[in-house]
Phi, psi and omega in degrees: 000130178274175184298319180298315180298318181298310181291322179300314179297316179297319180296314180296320177296321179299312180301313183293313185289332185250357179063030182269140178279141181297326178298322177295313180297318180302315180291325178293320183279327183093026177247132180304138182304318181301317179293316180297320179295315179296320178296314180301324180269015174064029175283334175201170179249144175279155171287168185299327182296321178289322178298322179295320178299315180293315181298318178298318179299313181296320179295318179298318183284342180283348182291000000 
């Protein structure tokens, strides 16, 4: 599993488990909703800097 798949799975589980809307997360992270949606649906992979932003958000919310 590559980094994008790992973070993508964690992100999808977070949305499902917490009932959070992707648009809200996009605005919190600072990534355009359209880009986040395409990434979530595996149309493309993010560079490591965007993955770190998503991972930090998920880690922060897990507290």
